[in-house]
N, C-alpha and C positions, 0 to 999 in steps of 0.2 A: 600161440605158444611163445613167439618172440616178445609180445607185450607182457606176458606173465613173467618171463625171464628178466626183462628190463625192470619191471616193477619190483621184483625180488631184489635185484642188485641195488636199486635206488633205496628201497626200504632198509637194506642192510647197512647202507652208508649213512643214513640219517642220524643214528645215535652217535657216530663218530663226529659228524658235523656239529651236532648239538654240544657234545663234550668240548670240542675245540673252541666253540663260541663261548662257552661257560668259562673255560680256562682263560681265554683272552679277556673276558669281562672281569674276572676275578683279579687278574694281573693288573688291569687298569684300576680297579678299586684299591688294590694294595699300593699302587703307585700314587694315586690321588691322596691317599691317607698317610703317605710318608713312610710306609713300611720298609721300603728299600733303603732308607737312610740308616737303618740299624740291622736289617736282615738281607743276606744274599739268598739267591735261590738254592745254592748248594752249600756254601761255606759261611762261616761266622763273619760278621762285620763287627758290630758291637754286641748284638744278640745273636743267637744261633741261626744258621742257615735253615731255610724252610725244609730242606731234605733231612737235616738233623732232627728237626721237630717231628717230622713224619716218621722217622726211624724210631725215635724214642717212644712214640705213642702207638706204634703199629700193633694192631689187634685189640686196642682199647676201645670198646664200643661207646664209652662215655666221653671220649677225648674231644669230639667236636663241640659238645655242649660246654665242657669245662674251658676249652680254649676260646670259644666264642665269648664266654663270660670274661675271660682274662683279657681278650682284645678290648672289650668295652670298658672294663674296670681297671686295667693295668695289673701289674704283678711284679714280684721281686723274689730273689732268692733261689729260684729253680735252676737258672742258668748262670748264676754268678751274682756279683754285688750290684751291677747296674740295673736299676728298675726299668720296667717297660711302662711307658706312659699310657694313661687311659685314652681310649678313643670312643668316648661317649657319644660322639656325633653319629656313630654307626648304630643303626637299629639292631635289635637282637637277631632278627632273621638274616640281615646282611653280615653281621659278625659271625654267625654260625656258618653261613655259606663260605665266607673267607677262611674260616677254620677248616672246613671240609676240603677246600681247595689246597690249603697248606698241607693237610694230611695226605693228599693224593700225590704229592710231589715225591719223587724218589730218585 
């Protein structure tokens, strides 16, 4: 009985641990790629804060794909006159994961 209870508690904590690791990993990817030079977590720096991006695209099921593409190719005009530079060094999968992480910030 005790072993089953402990196993249940540990199993319930694993998704939280995985999510925290993923968030830390994605924050490191954003830092490595210079994202924080233009974006704050909550507020605008040069470009919008990540929380602002998440709020704008909340409920948009296609947002991660579009934002992942924009991360890789760059963009302009959506948030103002300053263009976002391309980050073509990121693979498609990594850019999409980064976009998913940005969309999860609130």
